[in-house]
N, C-alpha and C positions, 0 to 999 in steps of 0.2 A: 477510364475516368471514374467509373463506378467502383473499381477495385481500389483506386487511390483513396477515395472518400471513405471507403470501408476501413482501410488501414488507419486513416487519420482518426476515425471514430474509435477504433480499438485502442489506439495509443492514448487518446484523450481520456477514454474510459479507464484505462489502466492507471493513468496519472491520478484520476479521482479516487480510485480504489486504494492506491498507495497512500494518498493524503488522508483518506478515511481511516486506513489501518494505523497510520502514525498517530492520529488524534485519539483513536480508541485505545491504542496501546499505551499512550501517555496517560490516559485516564484510568485504565485498569491495572497498570503496572504497580502502583502502590498497594493494590489489593492482593496481588499475587505474592506468595511467599518466596518462590524460587523462579524468577522469570528466565526465559530461555535466551542466553546471550547471542545465539545464532540469529535470532529474529532481528536484532539491531544491525547485525552485520549484513544481512540479506537486503536491507533497505538501501544501503549505500552502494 
């Protein structure tokens, strides 16, 4: 039961990180001259 809650915590934490990375990327992408196209593909 503890292992399951730990996995759920890791999954929810990963979702938050992906959401934060998406927001920060959309914010900094206009500042970068040559953005990495693989970054957008990795999120999907």
